[in-house]
Structure formats: C-alpha cells, structure tokens
N, C-alpha and C positions, 0 to 999 in steps of 0.2 A: 827503361824509361820511361811510357807514354805517359801525355800530359793530355786527360781527355777535357775540355768545356764543353759544359751541357747548360742551356739554356731551355728553359719552357715558358711556353707563353701562357699562362695560366693568371688567374686572376687571385690567389693566393698565394704571397711572397715566401711565405712556408712550404710550400707544395714539394714534396718529395723529400727535405732534408733526413724526415725518421727514415727513409730507406738509404739513404748515403752511403752507410756502411756496406751493405749488400751488397750493394751498386759498385763500388767499388774493387770491392774483394771479389764480385765473381767477374769485374772485366779482368782483372789480376792475374786471376785464373784461365782467362781467352788467352792474356797477352804472354803467359807462360813466363810475368815476373815472378819477382819473389817478394818480403815481406817489403813495406815502404818503397817497391819497384813502381806503382803506378799510383796516378794523382788526380784526382776528379777533384774540380771546381765546377760547382750546381749554381745556377743563378733563374731570378724569377725574370720575364719583362710582362711590365702590364697588358694586358691585349687592349686598349686604347693605345698601345703605342705599335701595335703590328697591323697590317694590313693586306691584303692580294688582291692584284686586281681584279676588277668584275666579282668579286667574294663579299657576300653582306659580313659587315661588320661582327666578330663573335663568331660567326660558323664556325670555325676552323681552329684547332688548338696544335699548333708543332713543336718541333722539339728540335733544336737543333745541335748536333755533336759534332764537334771539334775534335780531330786525335792530333797528335803533335809526337813523332817516334825521331829515335836516331836514324834510322835506315827507315824504309818504304818496305813491306814484303813484296812478292812479285805480284804479278796481277793476279793469279788465280787466288794467291791468299789472301788477297787481298778482298775480293771479291766473298770471301769463305766471311772473313773474317767482321767484312762490313755490316752483312746479313746478322750474324751472331753477334754485335753492339747493338745496331738495332731490335732484334729481340729481346736481348737481357735488358735495352733502358725501358723497352715500350711494358714489358712486364713487370718490372722493377717499379717503374713509374706510375704504372697504370695510365700509360697513354696508346693512343692506337700506332702500329707498329707502319701501317702509310702513312703515315703524320711525323717519323721520327728519319730525319735526313742526316746524315752520314757525310763528313768533308775530312780526307787527311788532307793535311797543312804540308806544305815540300820537308824534306828530311831534314832533320833539324843538325846532325853532322856537320864540325866548324860553325853553326849558328851560334852554340848555347855552351852556357857554363851554369856549373854549380859548384856554388859557392867560390864561386871568381875562377873557377878554372874549367879551362876550354872541353868540350866533351869530344 
C-alpha cells in the first residue's frame, strides 16, 4: 500500500504529469505491489514559494518524496529502497538525483483505514 507524495519545485505546474504512469509503475515494481497497490500523488510548488538559506533564489530545483507504508522495511532495505526511489524519480522526472530527497513517514499500521476499515 505504499502512498508516495512527490513535490517538485518547478516553474511549470504540469511538469512531470506526462510521466506519472511510468513513475508509479516503476515504484510499484520496486515495492513489489500488485496492480493498484502503489499510489502516487504529484504536485508542484512555484519556485517563488521555496527558498534555502544563503542560496540564491531559483538556483535549486529540489524534489521531495514522502513515502507512507504500513510497515517500514529494515534499515538495510530502506537504504537500498531509498536509493532506488531517488534514481527512479530523478530519471523519470528529469531531475538531478542529488536534489531528490526521500523521507519515510512512521509506519501507518493501526493509523490508516481504507474505505473506513482500519488496516
């Protein structure tokens, strides 16, 4: 059930939309989920609404990837998976890998419900 939220700091709010199906399919393969088992939400943030300390405005184009799973894999698997997620997102959305930042949310088991049913 991985739920993946991806936020691009991009001037064009449609950036990446054409590659969304490829992206979700590759991430689903990585997570080993069946059809409909991985969900991706993609949105853009205007660069005017993003800044980094002591960095000139508009010189960075980060991509933030937040992953929600029922249970987290062990640390070694998270390291491998995190690197693969960064590679897939960078390649598919034509972003620089070093600017793709991946964050795992706490395990969702016991906190999330699908169709109103606690998972």
